C-alpha positions as CSV (number, residue, x, y, z in Angstrom):
1,M,12.2,14.5,-3.0
2,A,15.5,15.1,-4.8
3,G,16.7,11.6,-4.0
4,E,13.5,10.1,-5.2
5,G,13.7,12.1,-8.4
6,T,17.2,10.7,-9.1
7,A,16.1,7.1,-8.4
8,L,13.0,7.6,-10.7
9,L,15.2,9.0,-13.4
10,R,17.5,5.9,-13.1
11,H,14.6,3.4,-13.3
12,C,12.3,5.3,-15.8
13,P,14.5,7.9,-17.7
14,L,11.6,8.6,-20.1
15,L,9.1,9.5,-17.3
16,L,9.4,13.2,-16.5
17,P,7.8,15.6,-13.9
18,Q,5.3,18.0,-15.4
19,N,5.0,20.5,-12.6
20,R,7.1,22.0,-9.8
21,E,5.1,20.2,-7.0
22,G,6.0,16.8,-8.4
23,T,2.4,15.6,-8.5
24,A,2.2,15.0,-12.3
25,Y,4.5,12.8,-14.4
26,E,4.2,11.9,-18.0
27,G,6.3,10.0,-20.5
28,F,7.1,6.4,-21.3
29,V,7.6,3.2,-19.4
30,T,9.9,0.7,-21.1
31,A,9.5,-3.1,-21.1
32,Q,11.0,-5.7,-23.5
33,G,12.5,-2.9,-25.6
34,R,9.1,-1.2,-26.2
35,D,8.0,2.2,-24.9
36,F,4.4,2.7,-23.6
37,H,2.9,6.1,-23.0
38,I,1.8,6.7,-19.4
39,R,0.7,9.6,-17.2
40,I,0.6,9.6,-13.4
41,L,-1.2,12.1,-11.3
42,L,-0.5,12.2,-7.5
43,P,-2.6,14.0,-4.9
44,M,-1.1,16.8,-2.9
45,D,-0.3,14.5,0.0
46,F,1.6,12.1,-2.4
47,Q,-0.4,9.1,-1.2
48,L,0.0,6.5,-4.0
49,K,-3.2,4.8,-3.1
50,N,-5.1,7.9,-4.4
51,A,-3.0,8.3,-7.5
52,S,-4.5,8.3,-11.0
53,L,-2.9,6.3,-13.9
54,E,-3.6,7.2,-17.5
55,C,-2.1,5.2,-20.3
56,S,-2.5,4.5,-24.0
57,W,-5.2,2.1,-25.2
58,H,-2.5,-0.4,-26.1
59,L,-1.0,-0.4,-22.6
60,K,-4.4,-0.5,-21.0
61,K,-5.3,-3.6,-23.1
62,I,-2.1,-5.4,-22.1
63,L,-2.6,-4.6,-18.4
64,H,-6.3,-5.3,-18.4
65,G,-6.1,-8.6,-16.5
66,Y,-3.6,-7.1,-13.9
67,R,-5.7,-4.1,-12.8
68,H,-6.4,-5.6,-9.3
69,I,-2.7,-6.4,-8.8
70,L,-1.7,-2.8,-9.8
71,K,-4.3,-1.5,-7.4
72,Q,-2.8,-3.6,-4.6
73,R,0.7,-2.3,-5.4
74,L,-0.5,1.3,-5.3
75,H,-1.8,0.7,-1.8
76,S,1.4,-1.1,-0.6
77,C,4.3,0.7,-2.3
78,P,5.9,3.4,-0.1
79,D,6.8,5.7,-3.0
80,L,6.5,6.3,-6.8
81,V,9.9,4.7,-7.5
82,S,8.9,1.4,-5.8
83,F,5.6,1.4,-7.7
84,M,7.3,2.0,-11.1
85,V,9.6,-0.9,-10.4
86,E,6.5,-3.1,-9.6
87,L,4.7,-1.8,-12.7
88,K,7.6,-2.7,-15.0
89,T,7.7,-6.2,-13.5
90,V,4.0,-6.7,-14.0
91,L,4.3,-5.2,-17.5
92,E,7.1,-7.7,-18.4
93,I,4.9,-10.6,-17.2
94,A,1.9,-9.3,-19.1
95,L,3.8,-8.8,-22.3
96,K,5.3,-12.3,-22.0
97,N,1.9,-13.8,-21.5
98,T,0.4,-11.8,-24.4
99,Q,3.1,-13.2,-26.7
100,D,2.6,-16.7,-25.4
101,L,-1.1,-16.6,-26.4
102,H,0.1,-16.6,-30.0
103,I,2.5,-19.5,-29.5
104,P,0.8,-22.9,-30.2
105,R,1.2,-25.1,-27.1
106,P,2.2,-28.7,-27.6
107,P,-0.1,-31.5,-26.4
108,E,2.5,-32.3,-23.7
109,Y,1.9,-28.9,-22.2
110,Y,-1.8,-29.7,-21.5
111,S,-1.3,-33.3,-20.4
112,C,1.5,-32.2,-18.0
113,L,-0.6,-29.4,-16.6
114,V,-3.7,-31.5,-16.0
115,R,-1.6,-34.2,-14.4
116,D,0.0,-31.7,-12.1
117,L,-3.4,-30.3,-11.1
118,E,-4.7,-33.8,-10.4
119,V,-1.7,-34.6,-8.2
120,L,-2.1,-31.3,-6.4
121,G,-5.8,-31.8,-5.9
122,W,-8.7,-30.0,-7.5
123,N,-9.8,-28.9,-4.1
124,K,-6.9,-26.5,-4.0
125,V,-7.8,-24.9,-7.4
126,A,-9.9,-21.7,-7.2
127,Y,-9.9,-20.9,-11.0
128,V,-8.5,-22.1,-14.3
129,D,-9.1,-20.1,-17.5
130,T,-10.4,-21.8,-20.7
131,G,-7.0,-21.6,-22.4
132,L,-5.3,-23.3,-19.4
133,T,-2.8,-20.5,-19.2
134,T,-3.9,-18.9,-15.8
135,V,-4.4,-20.9,-12.6
136,K,-5.4,-19.6,-9.2
137,L,-4.7,-21.8,-6.2
138,K,-6.2,-21.3,-2.8
139,A,-4.6,-22.1,0.6
140,E,-5.4,-21.7,4.2
141,D,-2.7,-20.8,6.7
142,S,-2.5,-22.2,10.2
143,C,-4.7,-19.4,11.5
144,G,-7.5,-20.1,9.0
145,R,-6.8,-17.1,6.8
146,Q,-7.6,-17.6,3.1
147,H,-4.9,-16.8,0.5
148,L,-4.6,-17.0,-3.3
149,I,-1.6,-17.4,-5.6
150,I,-2.1,-16.6,-9.3
151,L,0.1,-18.6,-11.8
152,K,0.6,-17.4,-15.3
153,L,2.0,-20.3,-17.3
154,N,4.0,-19.9,-20.5
155,A,4.2,-22.3,-23.4
156,K,7.4,-23.9,-22.2
157,Y,6.0,-25.1,-18.9
158,P,7.3,-27.1,-17.1
159,T,10.8,-26.4,-18.5
160,E,10.2,-22.8,-17.4
161,P,8.4,-21.9,-14.2
162,P,5.1,-20.0,-14.1
163,D,5.0,-16.3,-13.1
164,C,3.6,-16.1,-9.6
165,L,1.5,-13.3,-8.2
166,V,0.6,-13.1,-4.5
167,D,-0.8,-10.5,-2.1
168,F,2.3,-10.5,0.1
169,P,4.1,-7.5,1.8
170,V,7.5,-9.1,0.7
171,Q,8.7,-10.5,-2.6
172,F,7.8,-14.1,-3.3
173,A,10.5,-15.8,-5.4
174,I,10.1,-19.5,-6.2
175,S,12.9,-22.1,-6.5
176,W,12.3,-24.1,-9.7
177,M,13.8,-27.0,-11.6
178,P,12.4,-28.5,-14.9
179,Q,11.4,-31.6,-13.0
180,N,9.3,-29.6,-10.6
181,S,5.5,-29.3,-10.7
182,L,2.7,-27.2,-9.3
183,I,2.8,-29.0,-6.0
184,D,6.4,-27.7,-5.4
185,I,5.2,-24.1,-6.0
186,Y,2.2,-24.8,-3.7
187,N,4.5,-26.1,-0.9
188,Q,6.7,-23.0,-1.2
189,F,3.6,-20.9,-1.1
190,L,2.5,-22.6,2.2
191,A,6.0,-22.1,3.7
192,A,5.9,-18.4,2.8
193,L,2.5,-18.1,4.4
194,E,3.8,-19.5,7.7
195,S,6.9,-17.2,7.5
196,L,4.4,-14.2,7.5
197,K,2.2,-15.6,10.2
198,E,3.4,-13.3,13.0
199,F,3.1,-10.2,10.8
200,W,-0.5,-11.0,9.9
201,D,-1.3,-12.0,13.5
202,A,-0.1,-8.5,14.6
203,M,-2.0,-6.7,11.9
204,D,-5.2,-8.7,12.4
205,E,-5.1,-7.9,16.2
206,I,-4.8,-4.2,15.4
207,D,-7.6,-4.4,12.8
208,G,-9.9,-6.3,15.2
209,K,-9.3,-4.3,18.4
210,T,-8.7,-0.7,17.3
211,W,-10.3,1.8,15.0
212,V,-8.1,1.8,11.9
213,L,-8.7,5.0,9.9
214,E,-6.4,4.1,7.0
215,P,-6.4,1.9,4.9
216,E,-10.1,1.3,5.0
217,N,-9.9,-2.2,3.6
218,P,-6.3,-3.3,4.0
219,T,-4.9,-5.9,1.7
220,R,-2.6,-8.6,3.0
221,S,0.4,-6.7,1.5
222,A,-0.4,-3.5,3.4
223,T,2.3,-2.7,6.1
224,T,0.8,0.5,7.4
225,R,-2.1,1.3,9.8
226,R,-3.4,4.7,10.9
227,I,-4.9,4.0,14.4
228,A,-7.3,6.4,16.1
229,I,-6.1,7.5,19.6
230,G,-8.7,10.2,20.3
231,N,-10.7,13.0,18.7
232,N,-8.5,14.2,15.8
233,V,-5.5,12.3,17.1
234,S,-4.0,9.2,15.5
235,V,-0.8,7.4,15.0
236,N,0.5,6.0,11.7
237,I,2.6,2.9,12.0
238,E,4.8,1.2,9.4
239,V,5.5,-2.5,10.4
240,D,8.4,-4.5,9.1
241,P,6.8,-7.8,7.8
242,R,10.1,-9.6,8.5
243,H,10.3,-8.4,12.1
244,P,6.7,-7.6,13.1
245,N,7.5,-7.8,16.8
246,M,10.0,-5.0,16.7
247,L,9.2,-1.3,17.2
248,P,7.6,0.0,14.1
249,E,8.1,3.5,12.6
250,C,5.5,5.8,14.2
251,Y,4.2,9.1,12.9
252,F,1.6,11.0,15.0
253,L,-1.1,13.1,13.4
254,G,-3.0,15.8,15.4
255,A,-2.6,19.1,17.2
256,D,0.8,19.7,18.8
257,H,-0.6,19.9,22.3
258,A,-2.1,16.4,21.8
259,V,0.7,14.6,20.0
260,N,3.8,16.1,21.7
261,P,3.2,14.2,25.0
262,L,2.8,11.0,23.0
263,R,6.1,11.6,21.2
264,T,7.7,12.2,24.5
265,K,6.3,9.0,26.0
266,L,7.4,7.0,22.9
267,N,11.0,8.3,23.2
268,N,11.2,7.8,27.0
269,N,9.7,4.3,27.0
270,M,11.3,3.0,23.8
271,H,13.9,0.9,25.8
272,S,11.1,-1.1,27.4
273,W,9.8,-2.6,24.1
274,D,9.3,-6.3,24.7
275,P,9.4,-8.6,21.6
276,G,7.8,-11.3,23.7
277,I,4.4,-9.5,23.8
278,S,2.1,-8.4,21.0
279,L,2.8,-5.3,18.8
280,L,-0.5,-3.7,19.9
281,Q,0.2,-4.3,23.7
282,N,3.7,-2.9,23.3
283,L,2.4,0.3,21.6
284,Q,-0.2,0.8,24.4
285,D,2.5,0.3,27.1
286,L,5.0,2.7,25.5
287,L,2.4,5.4,24.9
288,E,0.7,4.7,28.2
289,I,-2.7,4.6,26.7
290,D,-5.5,2.2,25.7
291,F,-6.5,2.6,22.1
292,P,-10.2,3.3,21.7
293,S,-12.1,0.0,21.6
294,R,-14.3,-1.0,18.7
295,A,-16.7,-2.5,21.3
296,V,-17.3,0.9,22.9
297,L,-17.0,3.6,20.3
298,E,-18.0,4.1,16.7
299,K,-15.7,5.1,13.9
300,S,-17.8,8.3,13.5
301,D,-16.4,9.4,16.8
302,F,-13.0,9.9,15.1
303,A,-13.9,10.4,11.5
304,K,-14.5,14.2,11.6
305,D,-15.2,16.1,8.4
306,C,-12.8,18.7,7.0
307,G,-13.7,22.2,8.2
308,I,-13.2,23.7,4.8
309,C,-14.7,21.3,2.2
310,Y,-17.1,19.7,4.7
311,A,-16.2,16.2,3.5
312,Y,-14.3,13.4,5.3
313,R,-12.5,12.1,2.3
314,L,-10.7,14.2,-0.4
315,A,-9.3,12.1,-3.2
316,G,-9.8,9.1,-0.9
317,A,-7.8,10.6,2.0
318,P,-9.2,11.7,5.4
319,P,-8.2,15.0,7.1
320,D,-4.6,15.0,8.3
321,Q,-4.2,18.5,9.7
322,V,-5.6,19.8,13.0
323,C,-5.8,23.3,14.5
324,D,-3.3,23.5,17.4
325,D,-5.6,25.5,19.6
326,P,-7.1,23.1,22.3
327,R,-10.3,25.0,22.3
328,C,-10.7,24.5,18.5
329,G,-9.1,21.3,17.3
330,Q,-10.8,21.5,13.9
331,P,-9.4,19.0,11.3
332,F,-8.6,19.8,7.7
333,H,-7.3,18.2,4.6
334,H,-3.8,19.4,3.9
335,A,-4.7,20.5,0.4
336,C,-7.8,22.3,1.6
337,L,-5.9,24.2,4.3
338,Y,-3.0,25.1,2.1
339,E,-5.4,26.5,-0.6
340,W,-7.4,28.4,2.1
341,L,-4.2,30.0,3.6
342,Q,-3.0,30.9,0.1
343,G,-6.2,32.8,-0.5
344,L,-6.0,35.0,2.7
345,P,-4.6,38.5,2.1
346,S,-3.1,38.4,5.7
347,S,-1.1,35.2,5.1
348,R,2.6,35.2,4.7
349,Q,4.9,32.7,3.1
350,S,8.4,31.6,4.0
351,F,9.9,29.3,1.3
352,N,7.3,26.5,1.0
353,V,5.6,27.1,4.4
354,I,2.6,29.4,4.5
355,F,1.3,31.1,7.7
356,G,-2.3,32.3,8.2
357,E,-5.3,32.2,10.4
358,C,-7.5,29.2,11.1
359,P,-10.9,29.7,9.5
360,Y,-12.6,28.7,12.8
361,C,-10.6,30.3,15.7
362,N,-8.3,32.8,13.9
363,K,-5.3,31.2,15.5
364,V,-2.2,31.6,13.3
365,R,-1.2,28.2,11.9
366,K,1.1,27.0,9.2
367,S,0.9,24.6,6.3
368,D,3.8,23.0,4.4
369,E,3.4,22.7,0.7
370,D,5.3,19.4,0.7
371,E,3.7,17.8,3.8
């Protein structure tokens, strides 16, 4: 966490931690020389998708039209530093567009934009606002997947390019010259869609053939999947969108007796990874398993409630801790288990790790404060 704190201080020097755990930050985010008050609350598991953002009414008003974009970024950013960089970028765009609203646009702006839309084809237009400042274009990739690109045009269009917002797992930067038009952006958008085809093919196969526990409704920018393997056993994978056929980062969740053999198989079989076959098939071959099929089993077979709060989701997150005793195997939310063990008189603590009895089988187990 120390490295992340240093990076956060570099990008947002006015945003400071409010507690020792690093789950609350408050201060200011700076854009275009202006400071805006913001407060960020993270859950105990530090999952950004479950974070809460509180900001001043002024900042809330500026970002009102970008809420869905920020929500996507919360789901796709790996850490708070990455999200704050994204937030500042979105805020810069929002501020520029807010200022542009007060700049009268010359007649040439409207005639040029309408001409560009006609050349592009109205069948590719999903939305145009009444002020002709925001345009949403739709496209279908070669596999039939539907995509949107949001264009925010400033008063100097086409001398200056629009700001482009897309649901991509990688940055989308356009190449622009003053003589370019919307059709040039659209063609670059189509090219980018095809460059991500293999990534989305791999993720779609996983989503269609396995039980994905997290995220529940993945966006096109989401690069992680938590895949059910068995009762209270799953694997979280992080796929590189630029190299989707390479071995992803894998993190197993479950009791030690269940996940240790899987870790061993992954390490022993890693050399046999074949980029010529699908990501899903490679994972099954390396782990020497078949992932539970959606055609045979229900999600409820894997979605077991926490044994302490009796709910499946806590702040949006499912249980991520499991009792190591094979005869028990009860799942818990990390926050619930840590709080439970803290309250036991018989528990003992070593640095940030607490040891205590499972509330179901009395087996001694541990919980890390920073897990």
